[in-house]
C-alpha positions as CSV (number, residue, x, y, z in Angstrom):
1,M,8.9,10.8,-43.8
2,E,6.8,10.8,-41.0
3,N,9.4,8.5,-39.4
4,R,12.0,10.7,-39.4
5,K,10.3,12.9,-37.9
6,N,9.7,11.1,-34.8
7,K,13.4,10.2,-34.5
8,R,14.2,14.2,-34.9
9,Q,16.1,15.3,-32.2
10,T,14.4,18.6,-31.0
11,K,15.8,20.7,-27.7
12,Q,12.2,20.0,-26.0
13,K,13.1,16.0,-27.3
14,I,16.2,16.0,-25.0
15,V,15.3,18.2,-22.2
16,I,12.3,15.8,-21.3
17,Y,14.4,12.8,-22.1
18,Q,16.8,13.8,-19.9
19,T,14.1,15.0,-17.1
20,V,12.9,11.2,-17.6
21,M,16.0,9.7,-17.4
22,S,17.5,11.9,-14.3
23,S,14.1,11.0,-12.4
24,K,13.6,8.1,-10.3
25,D,10.7,8.4,-8.8
26,H,8.4,7.0,-12.2
27,P,6.8,10.8,-12.8
28,T,3.7,11.5,-14.4
29,A,3.0,13.6,-18.1
30,K,2.8,16.8,-15.7
31,Q,5.3,16.1,-13.7
32,V,8.1,15.9,-16.3
33,Y,6.3,19.2,-17.8
34,E,7.1,21.2,-14.8
35,R,10.7,19.8,-13.9
36,A,10.9,20.4,-18.2
37,K,9.7,23.9,-17.8
38,K,12.8,25.1,-15.1
39,E,14.9,24.6,-18.6
40,L,12.1,25.6,-21.3
41,K,9.9,28.4,-20.5
42,T,8.0,27.7,-23.8
43,I,7.6,24.1,-23.7
44,S,3.7,22.9,-23.5
45,L,1.9,20.0,-21.7
46,A,1.0,19.0,-25.3
47,T,4.6,18.7,-26.5
48,V,5.5,16.6,-23.6
49,Y,2.6,14.0,-23.4
50,R,3.3,13.8,-27.5
51,V,7.7,13.5,-27.0
52,L,6.9,11.2,-23.8
53,K,5.1,8.9,-26.5
54,E,7.4,9.2,-28.9
55,L,10.5,8.5,-26.8
56,V,8.2,4.8,-25.4
57,R,7.4,3.6,-28.9
58,E,11.4,4.4,-30.0
59,G,12.3,2.2,-26.7
60,K,14.2,4.7,-24.7
61,I,11.5,5.2,-22.0
62,G,9.4,2.7,-20.3
63,E,5.6,3.7,-19.2
64,I,3.9,1.7,-16.6
65,V,0.5,2.7,-15.9
66,V,-0.6,3.0,-12.1
67,N,-4.3,3.9,-11.2
68,K,-5.3,4.3,-14.9
69,Q,-2.5,6.8,-15.1
70,S,0.5,6.6,-17.3
71,R,4.2,6.8,-15.2
72,Y,7.6,7.4,-17.0
73,D,10.2,5.4,-16.1
74,Y,14.1,5.9,-16.4
75,K,14.8,2.0,-17.0
76,T,14.0,-0.3,-20.0
77,E,15.2,-3.2,-18.6
78,Y,13.2,-5.8,-17.6
79,H,12.3,-5.0,-14.1
80,H,9.1,-5.4,-11.4
81,H,7.8,-2.4,-9.8
82,F,6.3,-1.9,-6.3
83,V,3.4,0.6,-5.5
84,C,3.1,2.2,-2.6
85,T,-0.7,2.5,-1.7
86,Y,-0.8,4.7,0.8
87,C,1.7,7.7,-0.7
88,G,1.6,6.5,-4.0
89,R,6.1,5.9,-4.6
90,I,6.3,3.6,-7.1
91,F,10.2,1.5,-7.0
92,D,11.5,-0.4,-8.8
93,I,12.2,-4.0,-8.3
94,D,14.7,-6.1,-9.5
95,I,13.9,-9.5,-9.6
96,P,14.0,-12.2,-12.5
97,I,11.4,-14.1,-13.9
98,C,10.2,-16.7,-11.6
99,D,11.6,-20.4,-13.1
100,T,8.3,-21.5,-12.6
101,A,6.2,-18.6,-14.7
102,R,9.0,-19.4,-17.2
103,K,8.7,-23.1,-17.7
104,F,4.6,-22.2,-17.7
105,V,4.5,-19.7,-20.0
106,E,7.7,-21.0,-22.3
107,G,6.6,-24.7,-22.2
108,P,3.4,-24.0,-25.2
109,G,6.1,-22.7,-27.2
110,H,5.4,-19.1,-26.2
111,I,8.4,-16.8,-25.9
112,I,8.8,-14.3,-23.2
113,E,10.2,-11.2,-24.7
114,N,9.2,-8.8,-21.5
115,A,7.3,-9.4,-18.3
116,Q,6.3,-6.9,-15.7
117,H,4.9,-7.9,-12.4
118,T,3.4,-5.2,-10.5
119,F,3.4,-5.5,-6.3
120,F,1.0,-3.2,-4.3
121,G,1.5,-2.6,-1.0
122,K,2.9,-0.5,2.2
123,C,6.0,0.9,1.8
124,K,8.4,0.9,4.5
125,I,8.4,4.5,4.5
126,C,4.7,4.6,5.1
127,A,4.7,1.2,7.5
128,R,7.1,3.3,9.7
129,K,4.9,6.3,10.2
130,E,2.0,3.9,11.1
131,K,3.9,2.3,13.4
132,D,5.6,5.3,14.6
133,K,2.0,6.5,15.0
134,T,0.5,3.3,16.5
135,S,2.9,3.5,19.3
136,T,3.0,7.2,20.1
137,S,-0.9,6.6,20.7
138,S,-0.6,3.6,22.8
139,S,1.7,5.1,24.9
140,T,-0.7,7.5,25.8
141,L,-3.6,6.3,27.1
């Protein structure tokens, strides 16, 4: 009975799912709530948290944790992420798992079902801003 209840397609669940699927910025639950609230004025933050957990459990959306905060991903297939440590943006990185890692893990008989690497650094937007700031300050000397 409980399992069937979780599979129910409520208006809230549909809106939350569509919100995540149309968000390419890996939103937090609060961001999903703010966006979904535009369509469903009466939706609660608690409902958003509950439905996001259901959608992750059902494999319909992905969840990544960055700095102890869950972010939600419209992509459920195998991919990696790059997190800008300056602005906090998260970018999808579509690269295959390297053969060395695959051989090392699968060699003893393990089976890789999913892998996720998260790279941290400065995104090109922040790098450009820093470069512009540096060249502006050195030209004023």
